[in-house]
C-alpha positions as CSV (number, residue, x, y, z in Angstrom):
1,M,0.2,-0.1,0.0
2,G,3.0,2.9,-0.3
3,Q,5.3,3.8,2.2
4,C,3.1,5.2,4.4
5,G,1.1,1.5,5.2
6,A,-2.5,0.6,4.7
7,N,-4.2,3.0,7.6
8,V,-1.7,6.3,7.5
9,D,-5.0,8.0,6.9
10,T,-6.5,6.6,10.1
11,D,-4.2,5.8,12.8
12,A,-4.4,8.6,14.4
13,S,-1.3,7.7,16.4
14,P,1.3,10.1,17.5
15,S,3.9,8.7,15.5
16,N,1.3,8.5,13.2
17,V,1.0,12.0,13.3
18,K,4.2,13.1,13.5
19,M,5.1,11.1,10.2
20,L,2.3,12.5,8.6
21,M,3.2,16.6,9.6
22,G,7.0,16.3,8.3
23,I,5.9,14.7,4.9
24,A,3.2,18.0,4.7
25,E,5.4,20.2,5.5
26,E,8.1,18.4,2.8
27,M,5.7,19.3,0.3
28,L,5.0,22.8,1.3
29,K,8.3,23.6,0.7
30,Q,8.9,22.0,-3.0
31,E,8.7,24.3,-5.4
32,N,4.5,24.5,-7.1
33,V,4.5,22.7,-10.4
34,E,1.6,23.6,-13.0
35,S,0.5,21.8,-15.2
36,V,0.5,23.9,-19.1
37,L,-2.3,23.0,-21.5
38,F,-0.3,20.4,-24.2
39,G,2.7,22.0,-22.9
40,G,3.6,19.1,-20.1
41,K,4.6,20.9,-16.4
42,K,5.9,24.3,-15.2
43,I,7.6,24.9,-12.1
44,G,6.4,28.7,-10.4
45,E,8.4,30.6,-9.1
46,Q,6.3,30.2,-5.8
47,S,6.7,27.3,-2.9
48,N,3.4,25.0,-2.4
49,F,3.2,27.2,0.8
50,Q,2.9,30.3,-1.0
51,K,0.6,29.5,-4.0
52,L,-1.5,27.8,-1.3
53,D,-1.3,30.7,1.6
54,W,-2.3,33.4,-1.8
55,L,-5.0,30.7,-2.8
56,A,-6.4,31.3,0.9
57,G,-6.6,35.1,0.4
58,E,-8.2,35.2,-2.7
59,L,-11.2,32.7,-1.0
60,V,-11.1,35.6,2.0
61,Q,-11.1,38.3,-0.2
62,E,-14.5,36.6,-2.4
63,H,-16.2,35.5,0.4
64,Q,-16.5,39.5,1.6
65,R,-16.9,40.2,-1.7
66,R,-19.9,38.1,-1.8
67,S,-21.3,38.5,1.5
68,C,-21.4,42.4,1.3
69,R,-23.6,42.0,-1.8
70,I,-27.2,42.8,-1.1
71,A,-28.9,40.3,-3.8
72,P,-27.4,36.8,-4.1
73,T,-24.6,35.5,-6.8
74,V,-27.5,33.2,-8.8
75,A,-28.8,33.1,-12.2
76,F,-33.0,33.8,-12.0
77,K,-34.4,32.0,-14.9
78,Q,-36.9,34.5,-16.7
79,A,-40.8,33.2,-17.1
80,T,-41.1,33.1,-21.1
């Protein structure tokens, strides 16, 4: 079942949590890799952590914009 074992996502033991945290930290330190349509992959200028942090900021801004609107962001079907 791969290098992590069969029950890695259900094992809440401290050693397993520590191992998973280490793996996650290493993944966040790596450079971001993006897929390019018909062009393979491109290594980004940001780390995965920086890209994730940027995305979280964008989501917060979008949530704030949508919560300030009078009408919800939906399309109304016109009666014919």
